PyMOL CGO cylinders between C-alpha atoms (Angstrom):
from pymol import cmd
from pymol.cgo import CYLINDER

trace = [
    CYLINDER, 110.31, 77.77, 68.17, 108.51, 79.39, 71.09, 0.3, 1, 1, 1, 1, 1, 1,
    CYLINDER, 108.51, 79.39, 71.09, 105.40, 81.22, 69.93, 0.3, 1, 1, 1, 1, 1, 1,
    CYLINDER, 105.40, 81.22, 69.93, 102.78, 83.39, 71.59, 0.3, 1, 1, 1, 1, 1, 1,
    CYLINDER, 102.78, 83.39, 71.59, 99.91, 81.37, 73.01, 0.3, 1, 1, 1, 1, 1, 1,
    CYLINDER, 99.91, 81.37, 73.01, 98.54, 83.55, 75.84, 0.3, 1, 1, 1, 1, 1, 1,
    CYLINDER, 98.54, 83.55, 75.84, 99.61, 87.08, 74.86, 0.3, 1, 1, 1, 1, 1, 1,
    CYLINDER, 99.61, 87.08, 74.86, 98.30, 88.89, 77.92, 0.3, 1, 1, 1, 1, 1, 1,
    CYLINDER, 98.30, 88.89, 77.92, 100.26, 86.56, 80.22, 0.3, 1, 1, 1, 1, 1, 1,
    CYLINDER, 100.26, 86.56, 80.22, 103.42, 86.44, 78.10, 0.3, 1, 1, 1, 1, 1, 1,
    CYLINDER, 103.42, 86.44, 78.10, 103.99, 90.14, 77.36, 0.3, 1, 1, 1, 1, 1, 1,
    CYLINDER, 103.99, 90.14, 77.36, 105.01, 91.47, 80.84, 0.3, 1, 1, 1, 1, 1, 1,
    CYLINDER, 105.01, 91.47, 80.84, 108.06, 89.17, 81.21, 0.3, 1, 1, 1, 1, 1, 1,
    CYLINDER, 108.06, 89.17, 81.21, 109.20, 90.09, 77.70, 0.3, 1, 1, 1, 1, 1, 1,
    CYLINDER, 109.20, 90.09, 77.70, 108.96, 93.81, 78.47, 0.3, 1, 1, 1, 1, 1, 1,
    CYLINDER, 108.96, 93.81, 78.47, 110.84, 93.29, 81.72, 0.3, 1, 1, 1, 1, 1, 1,
    CYLINDER, 110.84, 93.29, 81.72, 113.56, 91.51, 79.78, 0.3, 1, 1, 1, 1, 1, 1,
    CYLINDER, 113.56, 91.51, 79.78, 114.03, 94.57, 77.55, 0.3, 1, 1, 1, 1, 1, 1,
    CYLINDER, 114.03, 94.57, 77.55, 115.33, 96.51, 80.56, 0.3, 1, 1, 1, 1, 1, 1,
    CYLINDER, 115.33, 96.51, 80.56, 117.63, 93.73, 81.85, 0.3, 1, 1, 1, 1, 1, 1,
    CYLINDER, 117.63, 93.73, 81.85, 121.09, 95.19, 82.54, 0.3, 1, 1, 1, 1, 1, 1,
    CYLINDER, 121.09, 95.19, 82.54, 122.92, 91.95, 83.26, 0.3, 1, 1, 1, 1, 1, 1,
    CYLINDER, 122.92, 91.95, 83.26, 121.79, 91.97, 86.88, 0.3, 1, 1, 1, 1, 1, 1,
    CYLINDER, 121.79, 91.97, 86.88, 118.07, 92.73, 86.98, 0.3, 1, 1, 1, 1, 1, 1,
    CYLINDER, 118.07, 92.73, 86.98, 115.16, 94.18, 85.05, 0.3, 1, 1, 1, 1, 1, 1,
    CYLINDER, 115.16, 94.18, 85.05, 112.69, 96.88, 85.95, 0.3, 1, 1, 1, 1, 1, 1,
    CYLINDER, 112.69, 96.88, 85.95, 109.35, 96.16, 87.62, 0.3, 1, 1, 1, 1, 1, 1,
    CYLINDER, 109.35, 96.16, 87.62, 106.56, 95.94, 85.02, 0.3, 1, 1, 1, 1, 1, 1,
    CYLINDER, 106.56, 95.94, 85.02, 103.01, 96.59, 86.27, 0.3, 1, 1, 1, 1, 1, 1,
    CYLINDER, 103.01, 96.59, 86.27, 99.83, 96.17, 84.22, 0.3, 1, 1, 1, 1, 1, 1,
    CYLINDER, 99.83, 96.17, 84.22, 97.97, 99.50, 83.99, 0.3, 1, 1, 1, 1, 1, 1,
    CYLINDER, 97.97, 99.50, 83.99, 94.64, 100.69, 82.66, 0.3, 1, 1, 1, 1, 1, 1,
    CYLINDER, 94.64, 100.69, 82.66, 94.62, 101.58, 78.92, 0.3, 1, 1, 1, 1, 1, 1,
    CYLINDER, 94.62, 101.58, 78.92, 95.91, 105.04, 78.02, 0.3, 1, 1, 1, 1, 1, 1,
    CYLINDER, 95.91, 105.04, 78.02, 98.72, 106.95, 76.33, 0.3, 1, 1, 1, 1, 1, 1,
    CYLINDER, 98.72, 106.95, 76.33, 102.19, 105.37, 76.53, 0.3, 1, 1, 1, 1, 1, 1,
    CYLINDER, 102.19, 105.37, 76.53, 105.69, 106.80, 76.30, 0.3, 1, 1, 1, 1, 1, 1,
    CYLINDER, 105.69, 106.80, 76.30, 106.76, 103.91, 74.07, 0.3, 1, 1, 1, 1, 1, 1,
    CYLINDER, 106.76, 103.91, 74.07, 104.42, 101.94, 71.82, 0.3, 1, 1, 1, 1, 1, 1,
    CYLINDER, 104.42, 101.94, 71.82, 105.52, 98.51, 70.62, 0.3, 1, 1, 1, 1, 1, 1,
    CYLINDER, 105.52, 98.51, 70.62, 103.91, 96.57, 67.75, 0.3, 1, 1, 1, 1, 1, 1,
    CYLINDER, 103.91, 96.57, 67.75, 101.33, 94.09, 68.97, 0.3, 1, 1, 1, 1, 1, 1,
    CYLINDER, 101.33, 94.09, 68.97, 102.04, 90.39, 68.33, 0.3, 1, 1, 1, 1, 1, 1,
    CYLINDER, 102.04, 90.39, 68.33, 99.48, 87.84, 67.22, 0.3, 1, 1, 1, 1, 1, 1,
    CYLINDER, 99.48, 87.84, 67.22, 98.94, 84.36, 68.55, 0.3, 1, 1, 1, 1, 1, 1,
    CYLINDER, 98.94, 84.36, 68.55, 101.44, 82.05, 66.90, 0.3, 1, 1, 1, 1, 1, 1,
    CYLINDER, 101.44, 82.05, 66.90, 104.07, 84.75, 66.28, 0.3, 1, 1, 1, 1, 1, 1,
    CYLINDER, 104.07, 84.75, 66.28, 107.65, 83.98, 67.27, 0.3, 1, 1, 1, 1, 1, 1,
    CYLINDER, 107.65, 83.98, 67.27, 108.43, 85.31, 70.75, 0.3, 1, 1, 1, 1, 1, 1,
    CYLINDER, 108.43, 85.31, 70.75, 112.14, 85.43, 69.91, 0.3, 1, 1, 1, 1, 1, 1,
    CYLINDER, 112.14, 85.43, 69.91, 111.67, 87.57, 66.80, 0.3, 1, 1, 1, 1, 1, 1,
    CYLINDER, 111.67, 87.57, 66.80, 109.16, 89.82, 68.55, 0.3, 1, 1, 1, 1, 1, 1,
    CYLINDER, 109.16, 89.82, 68.55, 111.51, 90.34, 71.51, 0.3, 1, 1, 1, 1, 1, 1,
    CYLINDER, 111.51, 90.34, 71.51, 114.36, 91.15, 69.10, 0.3, 1, 1, 1, 1, 1, 1,
    CYLINDER, 114.36, 91.15, 69.10, 112.29, 93.80, 67.30, 0.3, 1, 1, 1, 1, 1, 1,
    CYLINDER, 112.29, 93.80, 67.30, 111.04, 95.24, 70.60, 0.3, 1, 1, 1, 1, 1, 1,
    CYLINDER, 111.04, 95.24, 70.60, 114.58, 95.40, 71.99, 0.3, 1, 1, 1, 1, 1, 1,
    CYLINDER, 114.58, 95.40, 71.99, 115.67, 97.54, 69.04, 0.3, 1, 1, 1, 1, 1, 1,
    CYLINDER, 115.67, 97.54, 69.04, 112.81, 99.99, 69.59, 0.3, 1, 1, 1, 1, 1, 1,
    CYLINDER, 112.81, 99.99, 69.59, 113.36, 100.02, 73.35, 0.3, 1, 1, 1, 1, 1, 1,
    CYLINDER, 113.36, 100.02, 73.35, 117.09, 100.69, 72.99, 0.3, 1, 1, 1, 1, 1, 1,
    CYLINDER, 117.09, 100.69, 72.99, 116.45, 103.46, 70.45, 0.3, 1, 1, 1, 1, 1, 1,
    CYLINDER, 116.45, 103.46, 70.45, 114.07, 105.15, 72.89, 0.3, 1, 1, 1, 1, 1, 1,
    CYLINDER, 114.07, 105.15, 72.89, 116.54, 104.91, 75.77, 0.3, 1, 1, 1, 1, 1, 1,
    CYLINDER, 116.54, 104.91, 75.77, 119.41, 106.20, 73.64, 0.3, 1, 1, 1, 1, 1, 1,
    CYLINDER, 119.41, 106.20, 73.64, 117.38, 109.18, 72.43, 0.3, 1, 1, 1, 1, 1, 1,
    CYLINDER, 117.38, 109.18, 72.43, 115.62, 110.11, 75.69, 0.3, 1, 1, 1, 1, 1, 1,
    CYLINDER, 115.62, 110.11, 75.69, 118.41, 109.02, 78.08, 0.3, 1, 1, 1, 1, 1, 1,
    CYLINDER, 118.41, 109.02, 78.08, 115.78, 107.58, 80.41, 0.3, 1, 1, 1, 1, 1, 1,
    CYLINDER, 115.78, 107.58, 80.41, 113.70, 104.43, 80.51, 0.3, 1, 1, 1, 1, 1, 1,
    CYLINDER, 113.70, 104.43, 80.51, 110.11, 104.79, 79.24, 0.3, 1, 1, 1, 1, 1, 1,
    CYLINDER, 110.11, 104.79, 79.24, 107.68, 105.36, 82.09, 0.3, 1, 1, 1, 1, 1, 1,
    CYLINDER, 107.68, 105.36, 82.09, 105.00, 103.39, 80.27, 0.3, 1, 1, 1, 1, 1, 1,
    CYLINDER, 105.00, 103.39, 80.27, 104.96, 100.89, 77.42, 0.3, 1, 1, 1, 1, 1, 1,
    CYLINDER, 104.96, 100.89, 77.42, 101.95, 100.15, 75.25, 0.3, 1, 1, 1, 1, 1, 1,
    CYLINDER, 101.95, 100.15, 75.25, 101.30, 96.99, 73.23, 0.3, 1, 1, 1, 1, 1, 1,
    CYLINDER, 101.30, 96.99, 73.23, 98.00, 97.20, 71.39, 0.3, 1, 1, 1, 1, 1, 1,
    CYLINDER, 98.00, 97.20, 71.39, 95.33, 97.90, 74.00, 0.3, 1, 1, 1, 1, 1, 1,
    CYLINDER, 95.33, 97.90, 74.00, 97.62, 96.72, 76.81, 0.3, 1, 1, 1, 1, 1, 1,
    CYLINDER, 97.62, 96.72, 76.81, 99.64, 99.23, 78.84, 0.3, 1, 1, 1, 1, 1, 1,
    CYLINDER, 99.64, 99.23, 78.84, 102.38, 98.75, 81.40, 0.3, 1, 1, 1, 1, 1, 1,
    CYLINDER, 102.38, 98.75, 81.40, 104.14, 100.97, 83.92, 0.3, 1, 1, 1, 1, 1, 1,
    CYLINDER, 104.14, 100.97, 83.92, 107.87, 100.58, 84.50, 0.3, 1, 1, 1, 1, 1, 1,
    CYLINDER, 107.87, 100.58, 84.50, 109.73, 101.35, 87.70, 0.3, 1, 1, 1, 1, 1, 1,
    CYLINDER, 109.73, 101.35, 87.70, 112.76, 100.64, 89.82, 0.3, 1, 1, 1, 1, 1, 1,
    CYLINDER, 112.76, 100.64, 89.82, 110.33, 99.66, 92.59, 0.3, 1, 1, 1, 1, 1, 1,
    CYLINDER, 110.33, 99.66, 92.59, 106.71, 98.58, 92.76, 0.3, 1, 1, 1, 1, 1, 1,
    CYLINDER, 106.71, 98.58, 92.76, 105.25, 101.99, 93.57, 0.3, 1, 1, 1, 1, 1, 1,
    CYLINDER, 105.25, 101.99, 93.57, 107.04, 103.64, 90.64, 0.3, 1, 1, 1, 1, 1, 1,
    CYLINDER, 107.04, 103.64, 90.64, 105.67, 101.05, 88.25, 0.3, 1, 1, 1, 1, 1, 1,
    CYLINDER, 105.67, 101.05, 88.25, 102.13, 101.43, 89.58, 0.3, 1, 1, 1, 1, 1, 1,
    CYLINDER, 102.13, 101.43, 89.58, 102.26, 105.21, 89.12, 0.3, 1, 1, 1, 1, 1, 1,
    CYLINDER, 102.26, 105.21, 89.12, 103.72, 104.94, 85.63, 0.3, 1, 1, 1, 1, 1, 1,
    CYLINDER, 103.72, 104.94, 85.63, 105.11, 108.46, 85.85, 0.3, 1, 1, 1, 1, 1, 1,
    CYLINDER, 105.11, 108.46, 85.85, 108.83, 107.86, 85.47, 0.3, 1, 1, 1, 1, 1, 1,
    CYLINDER, 108.83, 107.86, 85.47, 111.72, 105.54, 86.31, 0.3, 1, 1, 1, 1, 1, 1,
    CYLINDER, 111.72, 105.54, 86.31, 114.23, 106.83, 88.87, 0.3, 1, 1, 1, 1, 1, 1,
    CYLINDER, 114.23, 106.83, 88.87, 116.99, 104.49, 87.72, 0.3, 1, 1, 1, 1, 1, 1,
    CYLINDER, 116.99, 104.49, 87.72, 119.08, 105.90, 84.87, 0.3, 1, 1, 1, 1, 1, 1,
    CYLINDER, 119.08, 105.90, 84.87, 120.07, 103.56, 82.02, 0.3, 1, 1, 1, 1, 1, 1,
    CYLINDER, 120.07, 103.56, 82.02, 123.59, 105.01, 82.08, 0.3, 1, 1, 1, 1, 1, 1,
    CYLINDER, 123.59, 105.01, 82.08, 124.25, 103.66, 85.58, 0.3, 1, 1, 1, 1, 1, 1,
    CYLINDER, 124.25, 103.66, 85.58, 126.20, 100.37, 85.72, 0.3, 1, 1, 1, 1, 1, 1,
    CYLINDER, 126.20, 100.37, 85.72, 124.50, 97.42, 87.46, 0.3, 1, 1, 1, 1, 1, 1,
    CYLINDER, 124.50, 97.42, 87.46, 125.25, 96.91, 91.15, 0.3, 1, 1, 1, 1, 1, 1,
    CYLINDER, 125.25, 96.91, 91.15, 127.58, 93.94, 91.51, 0.3, 1, 1, 1, 1, 1, 1,
    CYLINDER, 127.58, 93.94, 91.51, 128.50, 94.06, 95.20, 0.3, 1, 1, 1, 1, 1, 1,
    CYLINDER, 128.50, 94.06, 95.20, 127.53, 91.16, 97.46, 0.3, 1, 1, 1, 1, 1, 1,
    CYLINDER, 127.53, 91.16, 97.46, 125.35, 93.42, 99.62, 0.3, 1, 1, 1, 1, 1, 1,
    CYLINDER, 125.35, 93.42, 99.62, 123.27, 94.36, 96.54, 0.3, 1, 1, 1, 1, 1, 1,
    CYLINDER, 123.27, 94.36, 96.54, 122.72, 90.82, 95.29, 0.3, 1, 1, 1, 1, 1, 1,
    CYLINDER, 122.72, 90.82, 95.29, 118.93, 90.91, 95.91, 0.3, 1, 1, 1, 1, 1, 1,
    CYLINDER, 118.93, 90.91, 95.91, 118.33, 94.68, 95.88, 0.3, 1, 1, 1, 1, 1, 1,
    CYLINDER, 118.33, 94.68, 95.88, 115.32, 95.63, 93.69, 0.3, 1, 1, 1, 1, 1, 1,
    CYLINDER, 115.32, 95.63, 93.69, 114.80, 92.00, 92.70, 0.3, 1, 1, 1, 1, 1, 1,
    CYLINDER, 114.80, 92.00, 92.70, 111.45, 90.22, 92.94, 0.3, 1, 1, 1, 1, 1, 1,
    CYLINDER, 111.45, 90.22, 92.94, 111.19, 87.27, 95.32, 0.3, 1, 1, 1, 1, 1, 1,
    CYLINDER, 111.19, 87.27, 95.32, 108.43, 84.83, 96.24, 0.3, 1, 1, 1, 1, 1, 1,
    CYLINDER, 108.43, 84.83, 96.24, 108.53, 82.98, 99.55, 0.3, 1, 1, 1, 1, 1, 1,
    CYLINDER, 108.53, 82.98, 99.55, 105.93, 80.25, 99.96, 0.3, 1, 1, 1, 1, 1, 1,
    CYLINDER, 105.93, 80.25, 99.96, 104.91, 79.60, 103.54, 0.3, 1, 1, 1, 1, 1, 1,
    CYLINDER, 104.91, 79.60, 103.54, 106.13, 83.14, 104.17, 0.3, 1, 1, 1, 1, 1, 1,
    CYLINDER, 106.13, 83.14, 104.17, 103.56, 84.26, 106.73, 0.3, 1, 1, 1, 1, 1, 1,
    CYLINDER, 103.56, 84.26, 106.73, 105.19, 82.64, 109.74, 0.3, 1, 1, 1, 1, 1, 1,
    CYLINDER, 105.19, 82.64, 109.74, 108.16, 80.65, 111.02, 0.3, 1, 1, 1, 1, 1, 1,
    CYLINDER, 108.16, 80.65, 111.02, 111.24, 80.21, 108.83, 0.3, 1, 1, 1, 1, 1, 1,
    CYLINDER, 111.24, 80.21, 108.83, 109.37, 81.70, 105.89, 0.3, 1, 1, 1, 1, 1, 1,
    CYLINDER, 109.37, 81.70, 105.89, 108.65, 84.90, 107.77, 0.3, 1, 1, 1, 1, 1, 1,
    CYLINDER, 108.65, 84.90, 107.77, 112.31, 85.17, 108.71, 0.3, 1, 1, 1, 1, 1, 1,
    CYLINDER, 112.31, 85.17, 108.71, 113.34, 84.85, 105.07, 0.3, 1, 1, 1, 1, 1, 1,
    CYLINDER, 113.34, 84.85, 105.07, 110.79, 87.46, 104.00, 0.3, 1, 1, 1, 1, 1, 1,
    CYLINDER, 110.79, 87.46, 104.00, 112.07, 89.94, 106.58, 0.3, 1, 1, 1, 1, 1, 1,
    CYLINDER, 112.07, 89.94, 106.58, 115.71, 89.33, 105.60, 0.3, 1, 1, 1, 1, 1, 1,
    CYLINDER, 115.71, 89.33, 105.60, 115.01, 89.75, 101.88, 0.3, 1, 1, 1, 1, 1, 1,
    CYLINDER, 115.01, 89.75, 101.88, 113.14, 93.00, 102.46, 0.3, 1, 1, 1, 1, 1, 1,
    CYLINDER, 113.14, 93.00, 102.46, 115.94, 94.23, 104.72, 0.3, 1, 1, 1, 1, 1, 1,
    CYLINDER, 115.94, 94.23, 104.72, 118.37, 93.68, 101.85, 0.3, 1, 1, 1, 1, 1, 1,
    CYLINDER, 118.37, 93.68, 101.85, 116.22, 95.58, 99.36, 0.3, 1, 1, 1, 1, 1, 1,
    CYLINDER, 116.22, 95.58, 99.36, 114.14, 92.91, 97.62, 0.3, 1, 1, 1, 1, 1, 1,
    CYLINDER, 114.14, 92.91, 97.62, 110.45, 93.20, 96.75, 0.3, 1, 1, 1, 1, 1, 1,
    CYLINDER, 110.45, 93.20, 96.75, 108.83, 90.11, 98.27, 0.3, 1, 1, 1, 1, 1, 1,
    CYLINDER, 108.83, 90.11, 98.27, 105.59, 88.24, 97.73, 0.3, 1, 1, 1, 1, 1, 1,
    CYLINDER, 105.59, 88.24, 97.73, 104.48, 86.63, 100.97, 0.3, 1, 1, 1, 1, 1, 1,
    CYLINDER, 104.48, 86.63, 100.97, 102.81, 83.54, 99.52, 0.3, 1, 1, 1, 1, 1, 1,
    CYLINDER, 102.81, 83.54, 99.52, 100.79, 81.54, 102.01, 0.3, 1, 1, 1, 1, 1, 1,
    CYLINDER, 100.79, 81.54, 102.01, 97.53, 79.67, 102.51, 0.3, 1, 1, 1, 1, 1, 1,
    CYLINDER, 97.53, 79.67, 102.51, 97.15, 81.89, 105.58, 0.3, 1, 1, 1, 1, 1, 1,
    CYLINDER, 97.15, 81.89, 105.58, 96.07, 85.01, 103.68, 0.3, 1, 1, 1, 1, 1, 1,
    CYLINDER, 96.07, 85.01, 103.68, 95.43, 87.08, 106.81, 0.3, 1, 1, 1, 1, 1, 1,
    CYLINDER, 95.43, 87.08, 106.81, 98.86, 86.30, 108.24, 0.3, 1, 1, 1, 1, 1, 1,
    CYLINDER, 98.86, 86.30, 108.24, 100.56, 87.09, 104.94, 0.3, 1, 1, 1, 1, 1, 1,
    CYLINDER, 100.56, 87.09, 104.94, 98.68, 90.38, 104.65, 0.3, 1, 1, 1, 1, 1, 1,
    CYLINDER, 98.68, 90.38, 104.65, 99.52, 91.37, 108.22, 0.3, 1, 1, 1, 1, 1, 1,
    CYLINDER, 99.52, 91.37, 108.22, 103.23, 90.77, 107.61, 0.3, 1, 1, 1, 1, 1, 1,
    CYLINDER, 103.23, 90.77, 107.61, 103.22, 92.64, 104.29, 0.3, 1, 1, 1, 1, 1, 1,
    CYLINDER, 103.22, 92.64, 104.29, 101.36, 95.58, 105.84, 0.3, 1, 1, 1, 1, 1, 1,
    CYLINDER, 101.36, 95.58, 105.84, 103.86, 95.77, 108.70, 0.3, 1, 1, 1, 1, 1, 1,
    CYLINDER, 103.86, 95.77, 108.70, 106.85, 95.74, 106.34, 0.3, 1, 1, 1, 1, 1, 1,
    CYLINDER, 106.85, 95.74, 106.34, 105.30, 98.34, 104.03, 0.3, 1, 1, 1, 1, 1, 1,
    CYLINDER, 105.30, 98.34, 104.03, 104.48, 100.61, 106.97, 0.3, 1, 1, 1, 1, 1, 1,
    CYLINDER, 104.48, 100.61, 106.97, 108.04, 100.40, 108.27, 0.3, 1, 1, 1, 1, 1, 1,
    CYLINDER, 108.04, 100.40, 108.27, 109.58, 101.02, 104.83, 0.3, 1, 1, 1, 1, 1, 1,
    CYLINDER, 109.58, 101.02, 104.83, 107.05, 103.75, 103.89, 0.3, 1, 1, 1, 1, 1, 1,
    CYLINDER, 107.05, 103.75, 103.89, 106.84, 102.25, 100.38, 0.3, 1, 1, 1, 1, 1, 1,
    CYLINDER, 106.84, 102.25, 100.38, 105.48, 98.97, 99.05, 0.3, 1, 1, 1, 1, 1, 1,
    CYLINDER, 105.48, 98.97, 99.05, 108.17, 96.35, 99.63, 0.3, 1, 1, 1, 1, 1, 1,
    CYLINDER, 108.17, 96.35, 99.63, 105.95, 93.29, 100.11, 0.3, 1, 1, 1, 1, 1, 1,
    CYLINDER, 105.95, 93.29, 100.11, 102.59, 91.95, 98.97, 0.3, 1, 1, 1, 1, 1, 1,
    CYLINDER, 102.59, 91.95, 98.97, 100.49, 89.06, 100.18, 0.3, 1, 1, 1, 1, 1, 1,
    CYLINDER, 100.49, 89.06, 100.18, 99.28, 86.43, 97.77, 0.3, 1, 1, 1, 1, 1, 1,
    CYLINDER, 99.28, 86.43, 97.77, 97.20, 83.41, 98.76, 0.3, 1, 1, 1, 1, 1, 1,
    CYLINDER, 97.20, 83.41, 98.76, 98.38, 80.06, 97.46, 0.3, 1, 1, 1, 1, 1, 1,
    CYLINDER, 98.38, 80.06, 97.46, 97.86, 76.37, 98.14, 0.3, 1, 1, 1, 1, 1, 1,
    CYLINDER, 97.86, 76.37, 98.14, 101.12, 74.80, 96.99, 0.3, 1, 1, 1, 1, 1, 1,
    CYLINDER, 101.12, 74.80, 96.99, 99.45, 71.37, 96.69, 0.3, 1, 1, 1, 1, 1, 1,
    CYLINDER, 99.45, 71.37, 96.69, 97.03, 72.72, 94.08, 0.3, 1, 1, 1, 1, 1, 1,
    CYLINDER, 97.03, 72.72, 94.08, 98.56, 73.32, 90.64, 0.3, 1, 1, 1, 1, 1, 1,
    CYLINDER, 98.56, 73.32, 90.64, 95.75, 75.71, 89.65, 0.3, 1, 1, 1, 1, 1, 1,
    CYLINDER, 95.75, 75.71, 89.65, 96.35, 77.77, 92.79, 0.3, 1, 1, 1, 1, 1, 1,
    CYLINDER, 96.35, 77.77, 92.79, 100.07, 78.02, 92.02, 0.3, 1, 1, 1, 1, 1, 1,
    CYLINDER, 100.07, 78.02, 92.02, 99.29, 79.06, 88.43, 0.3, 1, 1, 1, 1, 1, 1,
    CYLINDER, 99.29, 79.06, 88.43, 96.88, 81.72, 89.68, 0.3, 1, 1, 1, 1, 1, 1,
    CYLINDER, 96.88, 81.72, 89.68, 99.59, 83.04, 92.01, 0.3, 1, 1, 1, 1, 1, 1,
    CYLINDER, 99.59, 83.04, 92.01, 102.09, 83.26, 89.16, 0.3, 1, 1, 1, 1, 1, 1,
    CYLINDER, 102.09, 83.26, 89.16, 99.55, 85.00, 86.92, 0.3, 1, 1, 1, 1, 1, 1,
    CYLINDER, 99.55, 85.00, 86.92, 99.06, 87.62, 89.64, 0.3, 1, 1, 1, 1, 1, 1,
    CYLINDER, 99.06, 87.62, 89.64, 102.80, 88.12, 90.06, 0.3, 1, 1, 1, 1, 1, 1,
    CYLINDER, 102.80, 88.12, 90.06, 103.43, 88.44, 86.32, 0.3, 1, 1, 1, 1, 1, 1,
    CYLINDER, 103.43, 88.44, 86.32, 100.61, 90.97, 85.98, 0.3, 1, 1, 1, 1, 1, 1,
    CYLINDER, 100.61, 90.97, 85.98, 101.86, 93.06, 88.90, 0.3, 1, 1, 1, 1, 1, 1,
    CYLINDER, 101.86, 93.06, 88.90, 105.65, 93.00, 88.48, 0.3, 1, 1, 1, 1, 1, 1,
    CYLINDER, 105.65, 93.00, 88.48, 106.50, 91.24, 85.21, 0.3, 1, 1, 1, 1, 1, 1,
    CYLINDER, 106.50, 91.24, 85.21, 108.32, 88.19, 86.56, 0.3, 1, 1, 1, 1, 1, 1,
    CYLINDER, 108.32, 88.19, 86.56, 110.32, 86.60, 89.36, 0.3, 1, 1, 1, 1, 1, 1,
    CYLINDER, 110.32, 86.60, 89.36, 114.04, 86.65, 90.16, 0.3, 1, 1, 1, 1, 1, 1,
    CYLINDER, 114.04, 86.65, 90.16, 114.09, 84.47, 93.27, 0.3, 1, 1, 1, 1, 1, 1,
    CYLINDER, 114.09, 84.47, 93.27, 111.64, 81.72, 94.28, 0.3, 1, 1, 1, 1, 1, 1,
    CYLINDER, 111.64, 81.72, 94.28, 111.95, 80.16, 97.74, 0.3, 1, 1, 1, 1, 1, 1,
    CYLINDER, 111.95, 80.16, 97.74, 109.84, 77.03, 98.14, 0.3, 1, 1, 1, 1, 1, 1,
    CYLINDER, 109.84, 77.03, 98.14, 109.44, 76.93, 101.91, 0.3, 1, 1, 1, 1, 1, 1,
    CYLINDER, 109.44, 76.93, 101.91, 105.86, 75.70, 102.32, 0.3, 1, 1, 1, 1, 1, 1,
    CYLINDER, 105.86, 75.70, 102.32, 104.86, 72.09, 102.76, 0.3, 1, 1, 1, 1, 1, 1,
    CYLINDER, 104.86, 72.09, 102.76, 106.53, 68.93, 104.03, 0.3, 1, 1, 1, 1, 1, 1,
    CYLINDER, 106.53, 68.93, 104.03, 109.94, 67.86, 102.73, 0.3, 1, 1, 1, 1, 1, 1,
    CYLINDER, 109.94, 67.86, 102.73, 109.80, 64.89, 100.41, 0.3, 1, 1, 1, 1, 1, 1,
    CYLINDER, 109.80, 64.89, 100.41, 112.99, 63.24, 99.20, 0.3, 1, 1, 1, 1, 1, 1,
    CYLINDER, 112.99, 63.24, 99.20, 113.43, 62.90, 95.46, 0.3, 1, 1, 1, 1, 1, 1,
    CYLINDER, 113.43, 62.90, 95.46, 114.47, 64.63, 92.26, 0.3, 1, 1, 1, 1, 1, 1,
    CYLINDER, 114.47, 64.63, 92.26, 112.43, 67.36, 90.57, 0.3, 1, 1, 1, 1, 1, 1,
    CYLINDER, 112.43, 67.36, 90.57, 112.97, 65.32, 87.39, 0.3, 1, 1, 1, 1, 1, 1,
    CYLINDER, 112.97, 65.32, 87.39, 110.87, 62.46, 88.72, 0.3, 1, 1, 1, 1, 1, 1,
    CYLINDER, 110.87, 62.46, 88.72, 108.39, 64.23, 91.04, 0.3, 1, 1, 1, 1, 1, 1,
    CYLINDER, 108.39, 64.23, 91.04, 104.87, 65.00, 89.84, 0.3, 1, 1, 1, 1, 1, 1,
    CYLINDER, 104.87, 65.00, 89.84, 103.68, 68.63, 89.69, 0.3, 1, 1, 1, 1, 1, 1,
    CYLINDER, 103.68, 68.63, 89.69, 101.58, 67.99, 92.80, 0.3, 1, 1, 1, 1, 1, 1,
    CYLINDER, 101.58, 67.99, 92.80, 104.66, 66.84, 94.73, 0.3, 1, 1, 1, 1, 1, 1,
]
cmd.load_cgo(trace, "trace")
């Protein structure tokens, strides 16, 4: 049984999962405490994540059925989260533009639209090319790189061109497990989870992920 161990870290992905339509979930951004459109019962350390998610899903679905919209904000104890189709909507926490009655997009051209991607080594070279392509096709992309300034410059350029936030820079040293964990903590806090992870940074080493160490 999977139980809660680090509640603050584990809640955002669960909330994002409540809105999953078979294709993607909404962006979930951690907000300052305040009033919430939907309040979910707070779990305790050691509680079953599966049972909690099941109970939350019932409450979430009841809200959506009654209001015919997704909740703009969700509260869990003292924690509060904004939901949105894109990053800026979730940060504002004022309403979700996507309607729950709309069917998920299943066309090939929409395969990454509104999904969250991370590209390591994304500030330059092949990584930069992948970042630009993902943004062009509608994804929200984290430009993850040891070169923080380069990552920030690329994200700023893409956001300026799009006139909304479509990319964010996050510093990471992929050879340092703690650095990778810190990156993932940031991502989970800001958007609730990841749909696509492209490991582009570093030097290719032959072998299976089943036998490689975490450092490799």
